[in-house]
C-alpha positions in Angstrom: 25.9 -45.3 2.2 25.4 -41.9 0.5 22.3 -40.1 -0.7 22.5 -36.9 -2.7 19.6 -34.6 -2.5 19.9 -31.2 -4.0 23.5 -30.4 -3.5 23.8 -31.9 0.0 25.5 -35.2 0.7 24.1 -37.5 3.4 25.9 -40.3 5.2 24.2 -42.9 7.3 25.8 -44.6 10.4 24.6 -47.2 12.9 26.0 -46.4 16.4 25.5 -48.6 19.4 23.3 -47.3 22.3 25.2 -48.6 25.3 22.3 -49.2 27.7 20.3 -51.0 25.0 23.1 -52.9 23.2 21.3 -52.0 20.0 22.3 -49.9 17.1 20.6 -46.6 16.3 20.6 -44.9 13.0 22.4 -41.5 12.9 22.4 -39.6 9.7 24.8 -36.8 8.8 23.9 -34.0 6.3 27.0 -32.3 5.0 27.0 -28.7 3.8 27.6 -27.7 0.2 31.1 -28.2 -1.1 32.1 -30.2 2.0 34.3 -32.5 -0.1 35.9 -29.6 -2.0 36.6 -27.2 1.0 38.9 -29.7 2.7 40.4 -27.1 5.1 37.1 -25.8 6.3 35.4 -26.9 9.6 31.8 -26.5 10.5 29.4 -26.0 13.4 27.2 -29.0 14.1 23.4 -29.0 14.8 22.1 -32.2 16.5 18.4 -33.1 16.0 16.4 -35.5 18.1 13.5 -37.5 16.4 15.7 -38.0 13.4 13.0 -39.8 11.4 11.0 -36.5 11.3 13.9 -34.2 10.3 14.8 -35.0 6.7 12.1 -36.7 4.6 8.3 -36.3 4.9 7.7 -39.9 3.8 9.2 -41.3 6.9 8.1 -38.6 9.3 5.6 -39.5 12.1 3.1 -36.8 11.0 3.7 -37.3 7.3 5.5 -33.9 7.2 9.2 -33.4 8.0 11.1 -30.5 9.5 12.2 -29.8 5.9 15.8 -29.2 7.0 17.1 -29.7 3.4 14.9 -27.0 1.8 15.5 -24.7 4.8 19.2 -24.9 4.2 18.8 -24.6 0.4 16.4 -21.7 0.5 18.2 -19.6 3.1 21.8 -19.3 1.9 22.4 -16.5 4.4 22.4 -19.0 7.2 25.9 -20.3 8.1 26.8 -23.6 6.6 26.6 -26.4 9.1 26.7 -30.1 9.6 23.3 -31.5 10.6 23.1 -34.7 12.6 19.7 -36.4 12.8 19.5 -39.0 15.6 16.6 -41.4 15.3 14.2 -41.9 18.1 13.5 -45.4 19.5 9.8 -45.5 18.4 7.8 -46.8 21.3 10.6 -46.1 23.8 10.8 -42.5 22.7 8.8 -41.3 25.7 11.2 -43.0 28.1 14.4 -41.7 26.4 13.3 -38.1 26.0 12.4 -37.6 29.6 15.0 -37.4 32.3 12.4 -37.9 35.0 9.7 -40.5 35.5 6.1 -39.3 34.9 3.2 -41.3 36.1 0.3 -38.9 36.6 -1.6 -40.1 33.5 -5.3 -40.8 33.3 -4.4 -44.3 32.2 -4.0 -46.6 35.3 -0.6 -48.2 35.6 1.1 -46.1 32.8 4.4 -44.6 33.7 7.1 -43.4 31.4 10.3 -41.4 31.4 13.5 -41.6 33.4 15.8 -42.9 30.6 16.8 -39.3 29.6 20.1 -39.3 31.4 21.2 -42.5 29.7 20.0 -41.2 26.3 21.9 -37.9 26.9 25.1 -39.9 27.6 24.6 -41.8 24.4 24.4 -38.5 22.4 27.3 -36.8 24.2 29.6 -39.8 24.8 29.0 -41.8 21.7 27.4 -39.7 18.9 29.2 -36.4 19.4 32.7 -37.9 19.7 32.0 -40.1 16.6 30.9 -37.0 14.6 33.9 -35.0 15.8 36.3 -37.8 14.9 34.9 -38.6 11.5 33.9 -35.1 10.2 35.5 -31.7 10.0 33.6 -30.1 12.9 34.1 -27.2 15.2 33.6 -29.3 18.3 33.6 -26.4 20.8 30.6 -25.4 22.8 29.8 -22.2 20.8 29.5 -24.2 17.6 27.5 -27.1 19.0 23.7 -26.8 18.7 20.8 -29.1 19.7 17.2 -28.9 18.4 14.1 -30.9 19.5 10.4 -30.6 19.6 7.7 -31.8 22.0 9.4 -34.4 24.2 12.5 -33.8 22.0 12.3 -30.2 23.4 12.2 -31.6 26.9 15.4 -33.6 26.4 17.0 -30.6 24.7 16.2 -28.4 27.7 17.6 -31.0 30.1 20.8 -31.6 28.0 21.3 -27.9 27.6 21.7 -27.8 31.4 23.5 -31.1 32.0 26.0 -30.4 29.3 26.3 -26.6 29.4 30.0 -26.9 28.9 29.6 -28.7 25.6 26.3 -27.3 24.1 26.2 -23.6 23.3 23.0 -23.3 21.3 19.5 -24.8 21.9 16.4 -24.8 19.8 13.4 -25.8 22.0 10.2 -26.2 20.0 6.8 -26.9 21.7 8.4 -28.5 24.7 6.1 -30.7 26.8 8.0 -29.8 29.9 4.8 -29.5 31.8 5.0 -33.3 32.1 7.6 -33.0 34.8 7.6 -29.3 35.5 8.4 -29.5 39.2 11.4 -31.9 38.7 12.8 -29.6 36.0 12.3 -26.5 38.2 14.3 -28.1 41.0 17.0 -29.1 38.5 17.4 -25.7 36.9 17.4 -23.9 40.2 20.5 -25.9 41.2 22.5 -24.9 38.1 24.8 -22.0 37.5 23.5 -21.0 34.1 25.8 -20.1 31.2 25.1 -16.5 30.3 26.5 -17.0 26.8 24.3 -20.0 25.9 21.9 -19.1 23.0 18.3 -20.4 23.4 15.5 -20.2 20.9 12.1 -21.1 22.4 9.0 -21.7 20.2 5.5 -22.4 21.3 2.1 -22.3 19.5 -1.2 -21.2 21.0 -3.0 -24.3 19.8 -0.6 -27.0 21.0 -1.8 -30.5 22.2 -2.1 -33.7 20.3 -4.2 -36.8 21.0 -1.5 -38.4 23.2 -1.3 -35.3 25.4 -5.0 -35.5 26.1 -4.5 -38.9 27.7 -1.7 -37.6 29.9 -3.3 -34.6 31.5 -6.6 -33.3 32.4 -7.1 -29.5 32.1 -6.0 -27.0 29.5 -3.1 -28.5 27.7 -2.8 -25.6 25.3 -2.2 -23.3 28.2 0.2 -25.7 29.8 2.4 -25.6 26.8 2.5 -21.8 26.8 3.0 -21.6 30.6 5.8 -24.1 30.5 7.7 -22.2 27.7 7.2 -18.9 29.5 8.5 -20.4 32.7 11.6 -21.7 31.0 12.3 -18.3 29.5 11.9 -16.6 32.9 14.2 -19.2 34.5 16.9 -18.5 31.9 16.6 -14.7 32.5 16.6 -15.2 36.3 19.7 -17.4 35.9 21.6 -14.6 34.2 21.4 -15.7 30.6 22.1 -12.6 28.4 18.8 -11.3 26.9 20.5 -11.0 23.6 21.0 -14.7 23.7 17.3 -15.5 24.2 14.5 -15.7 21.6 10.9 -16.4 22.4 8.3 -17.0 19.7 4.7 -17.5 20.7 2.8 -18.3 17.5 -0.9 -17.5 17.3 -2.9 -20.5 15.9 0.1 -22.8 15.5 -0.6 -26.5 16.3 1.6 -29.3 17.5 3.3 -30.8 14.4 6.3 -30.7 12.2 4.6 -28.6 9.6 4.3 -25.7 12.1 7.9 -26.2 13.3 9.4 -26.3 9.8 8.1 -22.8 9.2 10.2 -21.4 12.0 13.3 -23.6 11.6 15.1 -21.0 9.4 14.5 -18.3 12.1 15.9 -20.7 14.7 19.0 -21.6 12.7 19.6 -17.9 11.9 19.4 -17.0 15.6 21.6 -19.8 16.8 24.2 -19.2 14.2 24.5 -15.4 14.7 27.9 -15.7 16.4 29.3 -18.5 14.2 
């Protein structure tokens, strides 16, 4: 199944999620002239929350990441293959968290803990499928992952768990405060890759209605603190400062419209060494 939009070709696949025994939609956006330049291989950027990445009409907030216009309007950015992996709707909060989180203000509500299995699906099913079926540069340096909110959480986790395979991370508005202590313990045990490139984005007006049910206190500050903590942890772990970018955006709220504005900056930074 193809869909042409501007000059980019899109393919749709259904790949089985092993732990669910259900298929998940994975869409692949191919760069300009992919079919003509048959000897050329491309870096790959994997996005979580695939429904929010390409088209506003299917995005959760009614506004997508605008990946296609970002690529079209910024021809200086390296050509790449974009892979958008759909989330699992209601189960998104389980899949995008590697640790269980139960300290909500709603009695009996607990989520998270499926992140390790979801990460295995991405790295053991999706990535090999993409590398086998498309002309990719499968090495670490040319493999990037981008996510926002809880998608940022799982990007941070996978960036550590799969350091040997993922060389570039785009972490937007991570809700890592949901399991900060568990993440802190995890990152402390890792030998960090000084060459991994990490783009961290956070707005000063983060927090949506869901967040307010999960935490009492200043959620806006929690987002900022968590992003700053992550940056400091990477520096302390020896990641080269030239490989880190931190954007704290005054007035930015927690949605795709805000993230879309900074996606070109993120892609430009991650692709600097491609």
